Structure formats: C-alpha cells, structure tokens
C-alpha positions in Angstrom: -32.9 18.8 -49.1 -33.1 15.5 -47.3 -35.4 15.7 -44.2 -34.9 12.9 -41.7 -38.0 12.2 -39.7 -36.3 9.8 -37.3 -33.9 11.3 -34.8 -31.3 9.1 -33.1 -30.6 9.9 -29.5 -27.0 8.7 -29.1 -26.9 9.5 -25.4 -30.0 7.4 -24.7 -28.8 4.6 -26.9 -25.2 4.2 -25.7 -25.1 6.1 -22.4 -22.7 8.8 -21.3 -20.1 6.4 -19.7 -19.7 4.4 -22.9 -19.5 7.6 -25.1 -16.8 9.0 -22.8 -14.9 5.8 -22.8 -14.9 5.5 -26.5 -13.8 9.1 -26.9 -10.9 8.6 -24.5 -9.8 5.4 -26.3 -10.0 7.1 -29.7 -8.0 10.0 -28.3 -5.3 7.8 -26.9 -5.0 5.7 -30.1 -4.8 8.8 -32.2 -2.1 10.3 -30.0 -0.1 7.1 -30.1 -0.3 6.8 -33.9 0.5 10.5 -34.5 3.4 10.4 -32.0 5.0 7.4 -33.7 4.6 9.1 -37.1 6.0 12.4 -35.9 8.9 10.6 -34.1 9.7 8.7 -37.3 9.7 11.8 -39.4 11.5 14.1 -37.0 15.3 14.4 -37.1 15.6 16.4 -33.8 15.8 14.8 -30.4 12.7 15.0 -28.3 12.6 17.2 -25.1 10.1 18.5 -22.6 11.3 22.1 -22.6 7.9 23.6 -23.5 5.7 21.1 -21.6 4.0 23.9 -19.5 3.0 25.7 -22.6 1.7 22.5 -24.1 -0.3 21.7 -20.9 -1.8 25.2 -20.9 -2.9 24.9 -24.5 -4.4 21.5 -23.8 -6.3 22.9 -20.9 -7.6 25.8 -23.0 -8.8 23.6 -25.7 -12.1 22.7 -24.0 -13.2 26.3 -23.2 -12.2 27.4 -26.7 -14.2 24.6 -28.2 -17.3 25.5 -26.1 -17.0 29.1 -27.0 -16.9 28.2 -30.7 -20.1 26.3 -30.2 -21.7 29.3 -28.6 -20.8 31.5 -31.6 -23.3 29.5 -33.7 -26.2 30.3 -31.3 -25.7 34.1 -31.4 
C-alpha cells in the first residue's frame, strides 16, 4: 500500500554499541518496573526455589527467538 523509497539503516546511523546499550537499559528498566508491580500485587513471599529453571528459560530465549525468525524464511 505505502511504498517507502528511503530505507533507514539503523546500524549505520547509531552503531552496534549504542543499540546494544539502549537495549540493555530498556531491558533493565522494564524488569525493575515489572518487578515492583508484581511485588506490589503479590501476596506470597518471594523465594528463589526455581531459579535454575528461570535461568534455563532465560538462556533458551535467544535460540528460540532466532528459530522463530528462521521460520519466516522457509
């Protein structure tokens, strides 16, 4: 419908270090805000019983994300 003739190369415009830094800052801020909201709404005490499962899921997020991108190219 709308064809854009000008393409914006974000990597060339901002650079990879700045993009990675902004992504890390946004992730940390989002985690802190969501943690405070969940802590406020939760009535159960917090524990680290399932930390290893959480860590495994966090580590598996990146490969899962990349595999979802690959599905669109098949």
